C-alpha positions in Angstrom: 0.0 0.0 0.0 1.2 3.5 -0.8 1.7 5.9 2.1 0.0 8.7 0.2 -3.3 6.7 0.4 -3.5 7.3 4.1 -3.2 3.6 4.9 -0.4 1.8 6.7 2.2 -0.1 4.8 2.2 -3.8 5.4 3.7 -4.6 8.8 7.2 -5.9 9.0 7.3 -8.7 11.6 10.4 -9.9 13.5 10.0 -13.1 15.5 12.6 -13.0 18.3 13.4 -15.3 21.2 10.8 -14.2 23.6 8.7 -11.7 21.7 7.4 -10.7 18.3 7.9 -7.1 17.0 5.7 -5.6 14.3 6.5 -2.3 12.6 3.9 -0.5 10.6 4.5 2.7 8.7 1.5 5.2 8.7 1.7 8.5 6.9 2.6 10.4 10.1 3.4 7.6 12.6 5.6 4.5 13.0 3.8 2.0 15.1 6.0 -0.6 16.8 4.0 -3.4 18.5 5.6 -5.8 20.9 3.9 -9.1 21.8 5.3 -11.5 24.4 8.1 -11.0 26.9 10.8 -8.4 26.6 13.9 -9.3 28.5 17.6 -9.6 28.1 17.2 -12.2 25.3 15.7 -9.6 23.0 16.2 -6.2 24.6 19.1 -5.0 22.4 17.3 -6.1 19.2 14.1 -4.3 20.1 16.2 -1.2 21.0 17.7 -1.3 17.5 14.2 -1.5 16.0 13.2 1.5 18.0 16.3 3.5 16.8 15.4 2.5 13.2 11.9 3.7 13.8 13.2 7.1 14.9 15.2 7.3 11.6 12.1 6.7 9.5 11.4 10.5 9.3 7.9 10.3 10.7 6.8 12.8 13.3 5.5 10.2 15.8 6.7 6.8 17.1 4.0 4.9 18.9 5.3 1.9 20.9 2.2 -0.3 21.4 2.7 -2.3 24.6 -0.7 -4.0 24.7 0.7 -7.4 24.0 3.7 -7.1 26.2 3.2 -9.5 29.1 6.6 -9.2 30.9 9.2 -6.5 31.0 12.5 -6.3 32.9 15.4 -3.9 33.0 16.4 -4.9 29.5 12.9 -3.7 28.3 13.4 -0.4 30.1 16.8 0.0 28.3 15.2 -0.7 24.9 12.4 1.8 25.6 15.0 4.4 26.6 17.1 3.7 23.5 14.0 4.5 21.4 13.2 7.6 23.5 16.7 9.0 23.2 16.8 8.3 19.4 13.4 10.0 19.0 14.4 13.0 21.1 17.7 13.5 19.1 15.6 13.6 15.9 12.7 15.8 17.2 10.2 12.9 17.0 7.3 12.5 19.4 7.6 9.2 21.3 4.6 7.5 22.8 4.0 4.4 24.8 0.5 3.0 24.2 -1.7 0.6 26.1 0.7 -0.9 28.7 -0.7 -3.7 30.8 -1.0 -3.1 34.5 2.3 -4.9 35.3 4.2 -3.0 32.6 2.6 0.3 33.6 3.7 -0.4 37.2 7.3 -0.9 36.1 7.1 2.4 34.2 5.9 4.1 37.4 8.5 2.5 39.7 11.3 3.5 37.4 9.9 7.0 37.0 9.5 6.7 33.2 5.8 7.3 33.5 6.7 10.9 34.6 9.0 11.6 31.6 7.5 9.6 28.7 4.0 10.0 27.2 1.7 7.1 27.9 -1.3 7.0 25.6 -4.5 5.4 26.8 -6.4 3.0 24.6 -9.3 5.4 24.0 -7.0 7.9 22.4 -5.1 5.2 20.5 -8.2 3.8 19.0 -9.4 7.0 17.3 -8.4 5.4 14.0 -5.9 5.9 11.2 -6.6 9.7 11.0 -5.1 10.0 14.4 -2.0 8.3 13.3 
């Protein structure tokens, strides 16, 4: 699908050791979705995906965490790698739909105070919001 149509490009899927990562390019947004567990087995690879997303020249990166069932310090490192890359390029960086456990980890580490967390109601406004 062409980006000028207002539709997303076909997602690119990476199946890693403990999680699956999908990357979708929308006209104004890169949506990176993580499903499964994000720990030291895949943290660095996910961090690289997020850095690549920041280099895609879209104004927003939305990291969809709805399918993330477990996160440890390696996940925090990956999230921060993406946040730093986005900040360096002037790109908005959003965390969307974290489960309660992941949200708690973001709160305990203080990341919920410095990163934007988007609630599902806002996220589901549709492609025009992307």
